[in-house]
N, C-alpha and C positions, 0 to 999 in steps of 0.2 A: 720166356721170362728169364732163363738163364743166359742165353744170348743177349738180351737186352743188358742183364747186369754187367757182362762181360764188356760189352761197349761201353756203358758208363764208366767201368773201371778204367779202361784203356784212354777214355777222354780226360779223365782226372789226373791219371798219370801224364799225359799229354799237356794238360794245364799246369801242372808243377814244373814239368821240365822245360816248358816255355818261361816260367816265371822266374827259374833259376838260371837259365841259359844252357840247359843240357837237352842232348838229342833223345828222343823216345826211344828210337831203335837201340841205345845203350842197355835199356832197361829189360831184364828178363822177368815175366810173371809167371808166378807158378801158383797155380790153382789149388787151394788146399780142399780135400775131399773128405776129411774126417767123418763128417756128418751127412756124407752124400750117397745115394744110390747109384747103382751102375747106369741107370737109365739116364740120371741127371749129368754124370760125367761124360757120357756119351754126347750128351746135348752140349755140353761147353767144348768139347773136342769140336764138333761139328761146327760149332760158332767161332772157331778159330784159336783156341788154347792150346798151346804147344808143349806145356809142361804141367804136370801132374804131381802133387805133392800129398802123400799119406804118411798120418802119424803111426799106425802100428803095421807090423808086418803080418799079423794075424788076419787084420781086415783086409790087407791087399790082397792074400792068399784066397780068401773069400770072393772079393769084387772083380779083380782084375780077369780072372778067366770069364766074367759074364760081359766084360767091356768088348764089343766087336771092333772097334777102331783104335785100339790101346795102342797098337804099334806105331800110330801117327805121332806119338808124343814120347818127350823123354820124362821117365818116371823117378821120383825124388823121395826117399826116406828122409822125413823131417822130425819124426818124433825119437825117443829115447831108445838105443838100440842095446839089447841085451846080448852078451856074447853066446847064448843057447840060441840065438836067432840070427845068427849072422849067415849060417848057411843058407837059409831062405832069403833073407834080405840080399845076398850077392845075387842070388838066382832072379829076382823079382825087378829090382831096382838098377836104374841107370848111376844115380848118383846118391851116396849115403851123405847127409847133410850134417848128421849128429855124431860125429866121432868125436869121444872127448877124453880119451886114455889110451896108454900104451897097452894095455890088457887087451882092449877092444880093438886097436889098429893091429896087432898081431895076430888076434883071429881072424881078421879080415885078410891080411896076407896069407894065413894058412889057407883058406878058402879059395882064395885067388889063386894059389899054387895048385890047389886040388882039381880046379876047373879051367887052369889055363886062362883065367881072366883077369886084367889089370883092372882093380876097381876103382872108380872114381869117388873121391870125397871131399867135404869141407870138414874142417876142424871148427868145432862147437866150443865159442868162449864163453864164459860167463863172467862178463864185463864189470857186472855190478855185484858180483861175488854174494849173489844170493844164496841162501842155504836151500831152499827149496827147488830150485833150478840146477839142471845138470848144465856140463860144460866144464872144460879145464880151465882153471883160474889163469887171470893175464900174465902173472908172474912165472907161471909154467908152460905157457904155451908154447915158447920156444924150445923147452925140453922135449916136448911131444913132436915138434915140426922136425928138429934135427935127427930124432929117433928115425921118423918117415923116412927120411934122408937114404937110409940104409935098405929101405923095403924095394924089392923089384915088383911087386903086384901092386902096388898102392900108388894113385896119383892125386895129390892135392890139388884142387881147383880154386880153393878160397877159404875163406872164414864165414861163419854164422854166428849170430846171436839172437836172443830175445830181450826185449827190453822188460823193465819192470813195470808191473801192471798198477800203475800210480796215475794220479790226476796231472801232477806236475810235469808239464811239458819240459821244463829244464833239466829234471832227472832223466827222462827220456832221453832227449837231446845229448846229454852227458855219455850215456851207455853207447849211443851208436856213434858218437864222437872217439869214445874210447877204442872201439873196434876199429873204426877208420885208421886211427894211429897205429895200431898193432899191423893192420892190413899193409900200409904202407912201409912200415919199418919190414915186414915180410917181404914184400917185394924187392927191396933192396939186399937183403940178408941172403934171399935164395934165389937171387939173378942168376940165370944160367944152371940152375939145378935140373936134373933129369926128370925127377917126379914132382916137384913143387911149382906151380905156376899159380900166382894170386889172378885168377880171372874172376872170380865173383865174389862180391861182398853182399852177402844175404842176411839183409836184416830189414823188418819193417812188417807188419801184418794188417789187417784191415782198419784197425782203430788208430795206427801210427805211420803207416808207410808213407805219407807226405814228409813228415819229419825225416824218415830215415832216407828218403832220395835227396833232401837239402843237405844232409849228413854225409852224402858220398853212397849209398848204396847201389846197387846195380842188379841187385835180385830181390825182389819182394814177395813176400808169401802171403796170398789173401784167399781167404775161405769164405767167411759170411757175406761179404761184400759182393760175393758172387753166387753162391748157393744159399740164398736166404729164401 
C-alpha cells in the first residue's frame, strides 16, 4: 500500500514537471513520517524513499532506533526545534530544515563544535507573516543569513516555508512566489560563500505541492499522500 502510494506521488510529480517543463530528477521528495510507525517507514524506504522527514525530536528518538534500513536515507527535521533539543537533533538528523533565529543557530553551532560535526540546515522563513507559524520574517531573513556566514560548524543548504492553510490558491501561490524571490536574491548575495549554498527550496506539502513545484520548489515534504 505505502509503496503504491509512493509510486503515485512520484507519478504526480512527474506529471507536474512535464507540464511546466522541469526535470523530475531536480525534485527531492521528503516523506513526512509524523503519524507513521517504524514498520511503515521501513516499507517506504524499501519502496525507494530516499529522504525521511520527522516533525519532533522526541518522536525521532523513539522511532529511529526501530527502523532497520534508516542508514539508507537522509533524515530531515522539519518541525520547530527548541534550543534545549538541539543536542539530540544534531545527533539524529542529517538536515535541520526549521532554523529560524540567531539564538537557535548559535546553539546548533555550539553543538557542532562539541561533536565535530558541520550541521546542515535550511532557514525557515514565514513569508506570509502568520502569527501562529514559526519562521523568521522575510525582512530579517538576511540578518540571520549574514550572521550564519560567521559560523564554521553550520552550512546553509537553502530555504523552507509553509504556505497558509487556506482555500485560496492565489494566497498559497503568492507565499511560494515570495520565498522563491528571497531564494533567488540569496543565491546572488551569498555567491561564493563558504557555508551558504542555495541548493534546496523546500516548500509544498500533500495538499499544495503541485503549486509549489510550479513556483520553483525543488524539495517537497509529503506525508498523508504517502502514509495514508
